[in-house]
N, C-alpha and C positions, 0 to 999 in steps of 0.2 A: 508288472504292468505300469505304464506311465501314469503319473499322478494327473488328476484333472480337477478343474475348478468346481464341478458339481460335488464330488466327494469332499473336497476341501471346504466348500461352503457349509455342508452338513456338519462336518467335524468341528467347524468353528462356530456353529450355532447361528449362521447367517441364513437368510432366505435365498435359496437358489433361484435365479431368473434365467429363463431360456427363450427359445424362439423356434417356430416351426418352418421348415423348408418345404414348400409345396410346389413352387414354380421355377425359382431361380437356382437351378441345379448346375451352377457354373463353377469353374475352377477358382474364381475370385471370391466366392461367397464366404469361404472359410475365414479369409483374412479380414473381410468386411465385418463379419460377426465378431471376430476376435477384437477388432478395433472398438466395437461397442461394449466390450468387457462383459459379455454374457458368460454364463456358466455351462450351458449345455444347449444342444439343438436336437430337434426331432426331424429326421428325414422321413417324409410321409409317403408311404407306399399304399395307403388305404384309399385315398381320394385323389390320387394323381397318376400321371403316366410315367413316373420315375421307375425305371426297371432295375433289376439286380445289378447289372453292369454299371449303371450310373450311380447307384447306391455305393458300390465298391469304390468308385472314383471319389465321390464326396467324402467317404470315410477316410480315404487316404489323404485327401487335402486337409481334413479336420485334424488328422493325427499330427500335422505340422503345427498345431496350436494346442493350448492347454484346455480347450473346450471339449467336453464329453460328447461324442456323437452317439445318439440313440436313434433307433429306427422304429417307426410305427408300422407294424405289419398288419395285414388285413384280418388274419385269423391266427389262432394259436396252433398252427400246424408245424410239424417238425421241419419241413423243407423251407418254410419261411424263416423260422427262428435260427436254426443251426447254421444255415448258409449265411445269414446276415451277420451272425457273430463270428463265423470263420472269416468273413470279409474284414473284420476288425472293429465292428461296432462294440461299444462298451455297455450296451443295454438294448432291450427291446420293450416297446410299448405295444401291448396286445389289445386290440379292439374288442369291446363287448364281452368281457369275462362274466359269466353268469353263475357259475357253480365252483365249489372247491375242487371238484373233480377236474374241471377244465383248468383251473389254476395249477393243479398238480402236474397235468400233462405239459403245461407251458414250462414249468420248472424243470421237468424231466428233459425237455428239449434244449433248455438254456444252460443247465448246470451239468458238470461232470459228476461221475460217481464219487462218493456214495449218495450225494444229494439228488443227482439226476442221472440221465442216460445219454448225455450228449456224446456223439461220436468223436473219436480222437483223430485229428489230422494236424500234426505239428509241423513246423517249418513253413507255414503259409502266412498270409497277411496278418492274421491275428497275433502271431508271434514275431512279427517284423521279419519274417523269412529266416529266423534263427531257430535252432533246436534247443529249447530250454530243458532243464532238468524236469522230467515229467511230473513227479509227485508234487514238487514245490509249485510248479506252474498250475496244476489242477486246483490246488488250494487257493492260490492267489486269484485265479480266474473266477472261482466260485464266489469269493469275497467281493470282487470288483465288478462283476457282471450284474447290472441293475435290471431286474425284472419288474415291469410296471403293468399292473392290471387295471384296465379301464372299466369303470362302473357306468354303464350306459343304458340300462333297462330296469324295469320294475323287478325283474327276476334277479338281476345282479344286485339290486338294492336289498331285496329280501334275503340274499345269501351273503351280504357283504362281510359279516363277522367271520364266517368260515373261510371266505376268500382271503381276508386280511390275516387270518391265523395260519394260513398255509406257509410252511417253511420254504424259503426260497423266493417268495414274493416280497420284493423290497419296497414297493411303493404302490399306493392306490392313486388313481386319477379319475376325476369326474368328467365324463363327456357330457357337458350340460345340455347341448342341443338335443342329442339323442335321448338323454334321460328324460327331459321334459316331453319330448315327442312320445316316448314309450308310456309316460304317465298320463297322456291325453291333454297336456297343457303346453303345446309346443312353443318354445321361446318365451314362456311366461316366467321370467326369472325372479319376479317379485311375488309370485304366487306362494302362499304359505306352505303348500304341499311340497314345492321344490325346496324351499328354505329348510323345511324339516328333513327332507331327504338328504340335503347337504350336511345337516347336523348329524344325521345317522351315520353317514360315511365317515365324517370327521371323528365321531366317537369310536368307531371300529378301528380306524387308523391309529388313534391315540392309545387305545387299550393294548394294541399289539405292537406299538412302538414303530409304526411305519409313517413316513411322510405322506402328505396328501397334496396332490397337484391339481391345477385347473388353469384354464386359459381365459382370463376375463377379457371383456370387450372394451373396457374403459377403466379409469382409475377408481371411480366410485364403486364399480363391481369388485375390483381388487381389494379395496378396503373392507367392504362388507363381507366378502367371502373369506378374507383373512380372519375377521372377527368370528366367523362361524367355524373356523378350524383349519382352513387351507394353509399350507406351509411352503409350497413350491408353486411358482408361477411361470407361465409362458407368455411372452410379450407378442401376442398375435402370430400370424403367419406372414410370410414374405409378401403375399399378394395384398393382404389387408393393410400392412404397414406402408407399402409402396403406393397403393391406391389412395389411401388417406392423405399421405404427404403430397402426392401429385395434385389431387383435387384442391387441397388447401393452398399449395404453392401457386397453381394456375390462377385461382381466384384472387390471391393476394397480388400477383403480377398484373392481372387485368385491372384491379382497383388502383394500383400504383401508376400505371401508364395511362389510364383513362381511355376515353373514346378516341377514335381516329379523328385527326384534324383535316379540315378541307385544305 
């Protein structure tokens, strides 16, 4: 499988930085993101109208770059996971993983035997329409397919150690808005209970040798959450980045040109 910046960053001990694609599912976004020198992207199928055909297009465009295309699927169901990987995604982020049993089912859908039960369909997009030597390909795919379990509820938090311990789960990710909502403290990211929850997830990730990701809303959050144990970061989603830049740019332009003259 083609090398990607995400795996390279981890191997070199660097902090991988990515971005969420939620709205701008265009043919140009892959090269735009590449120019920003990001390591990975998430194509979001949970909170958007991006359908499987558009996901497949986006993955194909990202495969022309060194950026790792991951897809956030709504649930850990086989038809979401296996089809996404067969379209060429290098990993899946699964929303709201709450138990080790759920984590195992996700791994079964994402990995080939003996680690999982992913169905075999070679010669398609995920093998660049070539027919690889099967045994070697299965080993390589299992090693390079990144399975990301999102911790987004009090139940997932309670079971985070067993989720992190699940063979085949490659990374944990804190969905901070959902987690605080589940805890009864929505969006209260300085609440001691949330900070302790983040420490708990970070401890489980560290014990089991897994990276821990999160998507901070600003640099102050990024610094604080890194101190608490986060090791992978997403630089917002396309809507938030565009909206913030546009609002700031328009305000600066209005300030520069002043009021209309008579």
